[in-house]
N, C-alpha and C positions, 0 to 999 in steps of 0.2 A: 548339482542342480537341485533346486527346491522340489520336494516331492510333488507338490501340487502342479508344478509346471511341466512335469514329465508327460510325454504323450500317453493319453489314456489314464493319467494319474499314476500311482505307483503300487507295487505289490512286492511281497517278500517270498523268496525261495530260501527257506531255512534262514540263515543269517544274512543273506544278501537282499538288499532292496533295489529294485530296478523299475524301469518304465513298464507300465502295464501293456503297452503296445511294444512288441518285439518285432524282429524280422526273421522269417523263415527263409533259409538260404538254399533250399533244394533246387530252385530254378536257376541258380547260378552255375549251371553245368551245361553239357551238351544234351542233345535229344536223347530221351530215354533215361535221363539222370545219369548220363554216361559221358565221361571225358570232359574236356575243357569247354567252357562256354564259347559260342560262336564269336563273341566280341568281348575278350577279356577286359579291355579298357572300360567298357560299359558296365561290366559286372563290378569292377573295382570302384567305379563311380557310385554305384548303388550303395555299396558298403560305406564309403566315405560320407555320402549324403545322409545315410541313416544315422551314423554315429556323430559326425561332426556338425551337421546342419540341423538335424531334426531332434537330437537329444535322445535317440533310442539307445538304451543301455542293456539290451538283451538280444543276443544273436543266437539263433538255434540252428545247429548244423549236425552232421554225422560223418563218421569215417566212410560210410557207404555212399555218400553223395559224390559221384564221380567214377569209381570210388577215389577218395583221398583228395579230390580236386579242390573242394571248397575249403577244407581246413587249411590247405596251402595258400589259397587265395586270400583268406582272412589274415593269415600271418604276413604275407607279402604286402598287403594293403594297409593294415592297421597297426602293426608294431611300430613303436612301443605302444602297448595297449593302455588306454585310459584306465585309471584306477577303479572307476565305477562301472566298467564294462563287464558284464557276465556273458561268457561264451559257453553255451551248453552244447555238448556233443553227445553222440550215441555210439555204442559198440554192441556187437552181437548180431550183425547181419553181413553176409557175404554177397558178392555180386558176380554171378556167372556170366552176365552179359547185359546189354541194354534192356531196361524194363524188367529185369529178373532180380528177385530178392529172395534170399534163403537164410533163415535163422541159423546161427551157430553159437551155442552157449557153453561150449566146453570151457571150464575155468582157465586152462592154460591159454586158450585162444583169447578169451576176454582180457586176461592180463596183458598179453602181447599187444592186443588191439589198443588198449588204453595207453600203454607205453608208447606205441607208435603215434597215437594222437597227440601226446605230449610233445613229441619231436616235431610233428608236422606243424602244430600250432606255435612251436617255439616257446614253450613255457614249462615250468616244473610242477604245475598245479592246474587240474581241470576244475573250473569253478562249479560245474554241474555236469554229471555224466549219467546218461540214461542207459538202461538195458534196452536196446532197440526193439527186440522181440524176445518173448519167452520161447526157448527151444524146448519143445515137448519131449524131446529125447533125453533131456538132462534135468535132474531135480532142480526146482526153482531155488531151493536153499543153496545149492552149490553155485548157481549163477549169481545170485545176490551176494553170497558169501565172499566171492572174490572181489566184488566192488567194495564191500565193507572192509576187506583187508587193505585195499588200496586207499580207502579213506583213512584208516588207522595209520598208514604209512605217510600220509600227507600229500598223496598224489591226486586225490579227488576231494573236492570240498563237499558238495551235496550230491545225493544219489536220487535218480529218478527211474521211473518205469514207463514203458510205452506199450500201448494196446493191451491193456490188462483188465481183469475183472475185479470187483471188490474183494472177492475171496483171495485172489493173488496178491492184491495190495496188503491185505491183512497178514498173509503168510510172510511176505517180504518184510513188513514193518516189525514183525516179531524178531527179525534178525538184525535190522539196522534201521535208523530213522529214514523215512522216505519223504523227500522234500517236494517232489512233483510227480504228477502223472500226466501222460500225453496220450490222448485218445481221439479218434475222429468224432467231431461234434459240431453241428451247424444246423441251420434252419431246415435243411433237407434230411438231416440225420439227428433229430432232436432228442433221442432217447438213449441215455447212457446212465445206468445206475451208479457208475463211478463218480459222476458229478456230485451227487448228494453225499456219497460215502466220503469223498475228499473233504467236503465242507464240514462234515461232522468230526473229521479227524485231523483238521488243521493242515491239510495237504493242498498245495497249489495245483490247480487243474489247468492244463494247457490244451485247448482244443486244436488239433491239427485239421487241415482242410477247412478253415473257418469260412471260406467263401466257396467251398465245394469245388475246388479247382476252377474257379472263375464263374461257375454257373449262377451263383447268387449275385454276382456283380451286375447282372442284367437288370435286376429289380432295385439296385442301389446298394453300394458298398456300405454306406453309413447305416442303413437299416439292418443289414446282416451283422455288422460288427457290434452295433449298440445292443442288439438282441443278446449277443453273447455277454457283453459287459454287464448287462442288467440281470443276467441269469444267476449271478453270484459274485460277490466281491473277491472270491478266491480264484477267478478265472483270469488267465493271462493270455493275450492273443499273439500269434506268430504268423500273420498272413505273409505269403511269399510273393516276390515279384523280381523281375530282371529289368525293370523300367523305372527310371527316376520319377517320371510324371505320375505313374501309378503309385509309387511310394509316397509321393506328396499327397495324393488323394487319400491314401490310407491314414496318414497322419492328420489330415484335415477332418476326416470322418470321426476321429476320436478326440479331437483337440479340446472340445468343451467338456469332456468326461474327466473330471478331476477329483476322483475319490482319494481319500488318504489310504495309506497302505494298511493291509490287514495285519493285525498283531497276532 
């Protein structure tokens, strides 16, 4: 697809160029981000519509969504994957139960989790893999180091970090190139020093909760998303939905925003 025709324009994650509007997949699970979605056929239809009909080439997921549910759903729905599709997943979070999330950053666990994501997604290469959370009990260098090892082995393409400070980004970048940072950022949460830090250092910034779990949709989806797109051309959006009509609204809200990719 022509870069200018991609939803929201285009953006680069390291060596990969994708649509600036992506799809967050956390909502394609059961209540509490736990178990299967109530309507698996509707969840599959959302994925197919995003990729096949709307030209979205960036899907954001995690092994903790379900857990494991969404990675398997993506595999069963979209294989064989289009060559231009970037599937970003995350490792480093365990799920004791619905709505419960616990960081776990032991290097042996992170390696095992990445290997398991490869199997669930049915691929030998994770296009982008985030450290889902920094585990305060483990040196950050050890957590990022195992992802760097997996990159060297060809099992991870690009490496990202989630919910981190500029200092943590700098520490991680001294070990391996960081392609993306994913932090909460929206009109209700408009202050994150990592936004400008990423701009200065050539790192793509992915605001999660771009609509603040739907609260900002009340005053208009387009206003909230375009505020983010205008905040910097290094921002890539991953609003989430389990509804095709809402997905179409998200695409329409960014349709006229056709920047060229950041080099």
